[in-house]
Phi, psi and omega in degrees: 000313180295322178296323178296319180295319180294320178291325182285322180233083185296340181274353185302316180301319180295319179296318181295321179297316180294319177296323178295320177297313180298314179297320178296319178296317180296315180295316178298322179297318177296318180293317180293323176299321179292320178294323181298328179292326185272333182280148178284331179236076184297339181295339179294340180294338179299329180297333181292341182273345189298306184297309180297329178293317179298315180297315182295318186287326179284348174290134190296337185280348182260131187257146180296332182302329177298322179294322178296315177298323179296323179301313181293315183293321178293317177299327184279333192231343186257121182252004177291134182231162180248142179286154178237356187088358176236187179286342176279147177234150182274120179278157185290333177296328177290319177297315180296320179298317177302312182298315183291318179296315180297315182289331173297316178294316178299320180298319179295320182287319186274314186268308184281342179063025177202150182238103183204161176252149175292146183302132177195142179291352178271348186296309185297309180297323182289317175295324176298320179294317179299316179296319179298323178296317180294315179297319182297329178300310180286322180297314181297325178283324182290324185248026178292141178302137182296340181273352181283128181253129176256177184234178190300319185272002186302315179302321179291324178296315180296317179295323176296317177297319178296319180299319180295318183289341176266320186290325180295311172298329177295325176296324175297311181297323178300312180293316184297328187257347184257328182275119180232011178226141184296333185298331178287325175294324176297318179297318177297316181299309183288335174295316178297316180296319179298316178298319178296320178296315178299323178295319178294319177300316179298321183291313186276332180263001179056043175262127185282109175235066187291347181283345181287140178247102178238029179273188179060229181263022176301319179304318180302314184284324177297313181295316183296310182295317183292312183294319182293320178292325179294323183279319192259331187275091181280359175281347174282146174293154182305322182296325180288320179295321176294324178295320178295319177297321177298320178298320178297315181296318180294317181296317180291331174298316182296316189263339180264341181243306183289309182252045188290340182290344176272096187300319181290346180278338183232336182291311176299317175298324179294320177296324179293319177299318178295320180295315180294320179297318178294323178295329179287308178189152178294327179296315178296322178297317179295321177297317180299313180296320180296315179297318179295321180294320179295316182295313180294322179298319178292336180242033187300315182298321181293313185287325179276327184274329184250305187293306184293323179295317179293319179295320180295320180293321185275324187232324187299297179294324181299320181299314181298318177295319182295320180292324179295316179293321182295324182294334177299333178264308186296326181300341179258001181220063191279325191294299179239016173072196182262004181090166180304126182063009190298322186290345177295322179294323177294318179302310185291338179271322188260318180214069183298329182283348181243010179292136180205159179293152182280341183057031180199125176291330179295317177292321177301311181296318179298315183291324184274323185241002176075189182292334179292313179295318180294323179300311180293325179296312179294321177300316180300311183290329175294315178295321180292318178298321178293319176300317179297320179293317179295323177294321176301317179292320182297322185261007182301131176087359181283336174055042179228188181300319183301316179296318178298316181293321179299315180288328177294317181287327174298314178295323177297323177297317177300315179296322179294319178298321177290316184296329179298332177281348183258345182175185183266064186269343178256328176231092183300128178279139190292341180254010172242283176283342188067177181291347174294344175294351174306323179304319181283321189281331187294334175308309186295317183293321178293314182293323178295327176299337178296334177299314182290316182296318180291324176298314180297323177301314184281330174296316178294319181292323181274002178079000000 
């Protein structure tokens, strides 16, 4: 009987194995959750996952792409955190990223018998940035001013900051080198869109879904992915494309009108919409700019009298003061900076009553990793933007998911470059967002990695 079923449905064993794995994970999760409630140190249960994960991942039938998808889904839906002994807590997306990156490397060594990255112009600057972060950790401690006083938890804070600055680029490399099929990019894309739809449902129907994570630059990616698929993917039926455009309009209503005082919530997505419109056609771009000009003109008093004044009071003048104070420290540690989170110790020692956030990832990177770290960071984003533009040209006119995704990630790259000037949205600073900001930032690094993976797919396909 069983043999007949296998001959009739040859795919049945694979389906049953996958269903068994999914069911086993769900059951194990319920059991571990129950144990976590009873144990005094539930974080110790994570150790129980190490051995089975290594065995499972090195098995040839399990793909790294599942881990990448898990990083995004865990960041979007899981709010359980682990204590660190400081005010920062370790989010589960960070734990999953560590596990997947380590197992990806183990998989290359054990199964593939080689440790290498696929060719990409982003490899050298990104690896250079990671090395600069490691050097800055030792450099900042070795050349710290003798009058700077640290505290008991300081070593853990620095290690946490260093881990975040290494793991986020590692998530990019993981995506860029592991995804080799468009279907995984589709799963990532639709996962982000689904989370955004659930967030809108929660907002308008007043349904409490506090587990959803739509902070940071999630708005940028939701708007970019949705708008680009609506414009470029002609394989979708008209009703679906119109529905996607409707979602974009509703989302921008929430963040451009209702929550307009949060500049980072609407300016990067607006820049992404303009970029995608320009990629589609110059006429559409001009229409977009005209509509925005008409809308802002009709509400000029509100945006200049209320929005801009509040933004200037909260962040505009504050940024200038913060940069001036930061330069008093960074100007004396230019080569490799003060180390991860390093300038916080200088602030608390020299001018604690005037310490403030820099409101800029560029200033953060310069202060923590010096001109070397900032150089590699700018090189990386320049190379990535150029890759995104070339991918846009390569896929022009295909009118499929790939063209939509290429333009969405190019626009997302533009938005990320802008957002870095507004806050610590790509590299969360440990004393502002804390290392829990990894949840917000990992979206961008995974999605940006899609530029490299999609480029490699088409380079290989085109010979």
